[in-house]
C-alpha positions as CSV (number, residue, x, y, z in Angstrom):
1,X,38.5,118.6,-254.3
2,X,39.1,115.0,-254.5
3,X,37.7,113.1,-251.6
4,X,39.9,111.4,-249.4
5,X,39.9,107.6,-248.7
6,X,40.1,106.6,-245.3
7,X,42.3,103.8,-244.5
8,X,41.4,100.3,-243.9
9,X,40.8,99.7,-240.3
10,X,43.7,97.1,-239.9
11,X,46.0,100.8,-241.6
12,X,44.0,102.5,-238.9
13,X,44.9,100.7,-235.9
14,X,48.7,100.8,-237.4
15,X,48.7,104.3,-237.2
16,X,47.4,104.7,-233.9
17,X,49.7,102.2,-232.3
18,X,52.7,104.7,-234.4
19,X,51.0,107.5,-233.0
20,X,50.8,106.7,-229.4
21,X,54.5,105.3,-229.6
22,X,55.4,109.0,-231.0
23,X,53.9,110.7,-228.4
24,X,54.1,108.8,-225.2
25,X,57.4,108.4,-223.5
26,X,58.3,105.1,-222.7
27,X,62.1,105.6,-222.7
28,X,61.8,107.8,-219.4
29,X,64.0,106.7,-216.9
30,X,62.5,104.8,-213.8
31,X,64.0,107.4,-211.4
32,X,62.2,110.1,-213.1
33,X,59.0,107.9,-213.3
34,X,59.0,108.0,-209.1
35,X,59.6,110.9,-207.9
36,X,57.0,112.7,-205.5
37,X,53.2,112.0,-205.0
38,X,51.5,110.4,-207.8
39,X,47.8,110.2,-209.2
40,X,48.4,106.9,-210.7
41,X,51.5,105.4,-211.1
42,X,53.4,106.6,-214.5
43,X,55.6,103.4,-214.5
44,X,52.8,100.6,-214.1
45,X,50.5,102.8,-216.5
46,X,53.2,102.9,-219.2
47,X,53.9,99.0,-218.6
48,X,50.3,98.3,-219.1
49,X,49.9,100.6,-222.0
50,X,53.2,99.1,-223.6
51,X,51.9,95.5,-223.3
52,X,48.6,96.6,-224.9
53,X,50.6,97.8,-228.0
54,X,53.0,94.4,-228.2
55,X,49.8,92.7,-227.8
56,X,47.9,94.7,-230.8
57,X,51.3,94.6,-232.9
58,X,51.5,90.7,-232.5
59,X,47.9,90.4,-233.6
60,X,48.0,92.2,-236.7
61,X,51.6,90.6,-237.7
62,X,49.4,87.4,-237.3
63,X,46.7,88.5,-239.7
64,X,43.8,89.7,-237.3
65,X,41.6,92.1,-238.1
66,X,41.0,94.7,-235.6
67,X,37.2,95.7,-235.2
68,X,36.1,99.9,-234.6
69,X,35.5,98.8,-231.2
70,X,38.9,97.6,-231.0
71,X,40.2,100.9,-232.3
72,X,38.5,103.2,-230.0
73,X,39.1,101.1,-226.9
74,X,43.0,101.3,-227.7
75,X,42.7,105.2,-228.2
76,X,40.3,105.9,-225.1
77,X,43.3,103.5,-223.1
78,X,46.1,105.8,-224.5
79,X,43.9,109.1,-223.8
80,X,43.8,108.2,-220.4
81,X,47.2,107.1,-219.6
82,X,48.7,110.3,-221.5
83,X,45.9,112.3,-219.0
84,X,47.7,110.9,-215.9
85,X,50.9,111.0,-217.3
86,X,50.5,115.0,-217.6
87,X,49.2,115.0,-214.1
88,X,51.9,113.5,-212.7
89,X,54.3,116.2,-214.9
90,X,55.9,113.5,-217.2
91,X,53.9,115.2,-220.5
92,X,53.6,118.9,-220.7
93,X,50.3,120.4,-221.0
94,X,49.0,120.6,-224.1
């Protein structure tokens, strides 16, 4: 079986951003975000994550090459936001 080559770090970051955008419900209406008790403000978490993604998209467009730590940090941030959204009932548990 031939070995699959890994994407370069820039492509990996683009793939991560695309995956996050596909899995996180950024288009959730505000009325659905703020219903009942929350453990972490879903609205603020979504805004923060979206800002981070937009920042990286812009940096990549300008030709910046991320480091592995940048990729890991963004992935960790997304996992934490998704976990908070699950706790708040905005994403179904896997």
